[in-house]
C-alpha positions in Angstrom: 0.0 0.0 0.0 2.9 2.3 0.7 4.3 1.7 -2.7 1.0 2.5 -4.3 0.7 5.8 -2.6 4.3 6.8 -3.5 3.9 5.8 -7.2 0.3 7.1 -7.7 0.5 10.2 -5.7 -1.8 12.2 -8.0 -5.3 11.6 -6.6 -7.1 12.8 -9.7 -5.5 10.1 -11.8 -6.3 7.3 -9.4 -9.9 8.4 -9.0 -10.6 8.5 -12.7 -8.7 5.2 -13.4 -10.2 3.2 -10.5 -13.5 3.3 -12.2 -12.2 1.4 -15.2 -9.2 -0.6 -13.9 -8.8 -3.4 -11.3 -6.5 -3.3 -8.4 -4.4 -5.9 -10.3 -3.9 -3.3 -13.1 -2.4 -0.9 -10.5 -0.2 -3.7 -9.1 1.1 -4.4 -12.6 1.9 -0.7 -13.2 3.8 -0.1 -10.0 7.1 -1.8 -11.0 7.3 0.3 -14.2 10.5 2.5 -14.1 9.0 5.9 -15.0 6.0 8.0 -14.4 5.8 8.4 -18.2 5.5 4.6 -18.7 2.9 4.3 -16.0 0.8 7.1 -17.4 1.2 5.7 -20.9 0.0 2.2 -20.0 -2.7 3.4 -17.7 -4.2 5.5 -20.5 -4.0 2.6 -22.9 -5.7 0.3 -20.4 -8.5 2.7 -20.0 -8.9 3.6 -23.7 -8.6 0.1 -25.1 -10.1 -1.8 -22.1 -7.0 -4.0 -21.7 -7.1 -6.8 -19.1 -4.0 -7.3 -17.0 -2.7 -10.1 -19.3 -2.8 -7.7 -22.2 -1.1 -5.0 -20.1 1.7 -7.3 -19.2 2.2 -8.6 -22.8 2.2 -5.1 -24.3 4.6 -3.8 -21.7 7.0 -6.7 -22.4 6.7 -6.1 -26.2 7.4 -2.4 -26.0 10.0 -2.4 -23.1 13.0 -1.6 -25.4 11.4 1.2 -27.2 10.0 2.7 -24.1 13.4 2.5 -22.3 14.9 4.5 -25.2 12.1 7.1 -25.1 12.7 7.6 -21.3 16.5 7.9 -21.8 15.9 10.4 -24.6 13.5 12.4 -22.4 16.2 12.6 -19.6 18.9 13.4 -22.1 17.9 15.0 -25.4 21.3 14.4 -26.8 20.8 10.6 -26.4 21.0 8.8 -29.8 18.4 6.0 -29.8 20.1 4.4 -32.8 23.5 4.0 -31.2 
């Protein structure tokens, strides 16, 4: 529960998402490395009505691309093709 509160500190996001997602969705989102990743997948889960299995599969499929995006966001000089 402490992890949940620290990861999802924006009450508005939680209130809107809790109507559409299960507790298990939130548990699957907690380990993601960045707020950007969590927000991205949270919005996709809501928009496309993903179940938890789909969320985990999509996260696994896109992990490399998302990690590059996060590194670029932190350092605009990062070359994702290197």
